[in-house]
N, C-alpha and C positions, 0 to 999 in steps of 0.2 A: 530467165532460163530459156534457151532456144528450143524450138520444136524438135530439132535434131536430137538434143540431149534427152528431151522428154520421151521420145519414141525409141531411143536406142535400147537394144536388148541388154539385159544384165546376164552375162554368161560367166560361170565359175569353172575353172580347171583346178580342182582340189587335189592337193598333193602332187603338184605339177612335175616334181622331179626335174628331169632334163628335157621336158617337152614344153612347147609354147604354142598355145592355140590363139589364132588370130581373133581379134575383137573380144577376147575374154580377159577376165581378171585371173591371172595365173598365181595360185596361192600355194605356199608351202610353209613348213614348220620353221625353216631358217632362211636367212637372206642369201640368195644366189643370183647369178646373172640371168637365170631363167624365170625368176620370181618377181611378180609385181607387188605382192602383199604378203606379209608374214602373219600367219594365224595359227594358233595351237588348236587343232581340230579335236583334240581330246577334251577341250573345255566346252562343256554343254551348258547353256545354249550357245550356238554360234553367234557371231556378231551381226549377221544379216537379219533384217526384219521379216516378219511374217509376210508371205505372199509377195515377195519383192524380186525374185530371181526367175529368169526365163528358162535357163538351161544349166544343168550341173553335169560335169564330166569328172569321173573318178577312175583314173587309169592306173591300175596296178598299185593301189593304195590300201584297199580294204583289208587285204591279207596281213597288213602290218599292225592292225589294231587288235587289242585284246578281244576275246570272244564276247564279253559282256558289253562291248561297245558297238557291236555290229548292228543290233536292232535300233539302238539309240541313233546311230548315224543315218540309217534309212528314215527314221521318223523326223530327224532334223532336216533332212533333204526335203521331206514332204512339207514340213512347216514353212520353209523359206521359199519354196517354189510357188509360182502362180498356178492357178488352175489351168490345166493343159500344158504346164511346163514339163520339159524333158529331163529325165534322169538317164544318164548313160554310164554304165559300169563295165569295165574290163578288169578281169583278175584271173589268176591261174585256175584252171580246172582242177578238181580234186585228184585227178589221175596224173597230173603233171609231175615229172621228175622233181621239179623245183617247188611243188606246192607246199611241202612242209620240210624239205631238206635245207632250204635257205634258212639260216639261223634266226632271222628276224621275221619270218612268216609265222603267223599265229592262228590263222583260220583258213579253211578251204571252202570251195564253192562248186556247186553243181546245179543242174536244172531245177532241182527241188528247193534250193536255197531261197529262191525268189518268190515261191508260191504264196507266202504269207502276205506279200504286198497286195494281193488281190482280195484279201479279207476272208472272212468265214472260218477263222480258226482262233485258238486261244491266244496266239501272239497278237493278232490284229483282227478282231471281229469286223472292223470297218475296212472297206476297200480303199487303199491308198493310191495305187497306180494301176493303169490299164496297160498291160503288156503289149508292146509293139514288136519286140524281137527277143528271142533267146537263141544264141548261136554258139556252138562249140567249134573252136578252131583247132584243127590237128596241129598246125604250126602257128606260132604266135604271129599275128598280123603286123607287118612292118608299117612304119609311119606312112611311107609313100603308097602303101596299098590300102590305107584306111579310108574308105569312102564315106565314113560317118563323121569325120572330124577334119576341120580345116586347119591343119598345122601350119605354123610359120616355120618353114624348113631352114630359113636363115638363122633362126633363134633356137631351133630344136637340135639336140645332138642326134646325128643320123645313126640309125641302126641298120642301114643298108648293107654294111659289110659283115654283119654277124652271121657266121656259118653260111656264107654265100655259096661256097663250093658244095657243101653238103646239101643245101637247099636245091641246087641245080641237079645234083645226082639223084636226089629223092623225088624230083618233081613228078614223074609219072606215077610213082607209088603214092605220094602224098595227095595228089589230085584225086586218085581213086578212093583213098581212105576218106578224104573230105566229102566226096560225093555220097559215100555210104553213111557217114555221120549225118549229113544234112537230111538224108531220107528218113532217119529216125534217131534223133539224139538220145531218146530214152532207151531204146534197144541197145545203142552203143554203150551207154553207161551201165546197163543191166547185164549185158551178155558178153561183149567182146572188146571192151576198151583196153584191157591189159594185153590182148593178143598183139596189139600194134604199139605197145609202149606208152599208152595213155595219150591224152591230148594236152596241148600247151595252155589253152586259154578258153574262157567263156565270156560272152558279151551279153549284157542285158540292157534293153532300152524300154522305158515305160513313160507314160504320161500321167501327171497328177490328176486324179479325179476330183 
């Protein structure tokens, strides 16, 4: 085996849908043109070995699992990631219009959802991940705007045209709302989230401890 293969990062894009991340194994439940590997993620344990993966991306997939699977999935991610490995999650914020109105969405997420990953409670006494980022996006981040992920845009279905006119019209307002959310996500959730129609998305990034 070459040194190149030995040193190559193992990156998983789980539930890839119509996205394709460069240099990743793009995984989904069924075979599609976007998918490199078919895996049923409902089957625990997953096929990957302990401490074998460098980065895991889960982009708008967690909300499709039954609620009893949510903790199992986080613990599986912990099992297969190497120490210091990255877990990146994007999913609808619980105030999103589509959070539970989409017929196959089963769970919702907010800033408090990810607290158990830091340990110290009955769900996980042990610290699993060190938080790097929790960010609420007022409008869902477009693929071309996502500074955290290296999408292969030739193989990813573009979302650039989705509500593009409305986004331009709302730009001054949405920028102000985003600034205020960033200043205190918890106050946004607690006090005024519904005054502006809720937020589309929440992002979590953490490193395995």
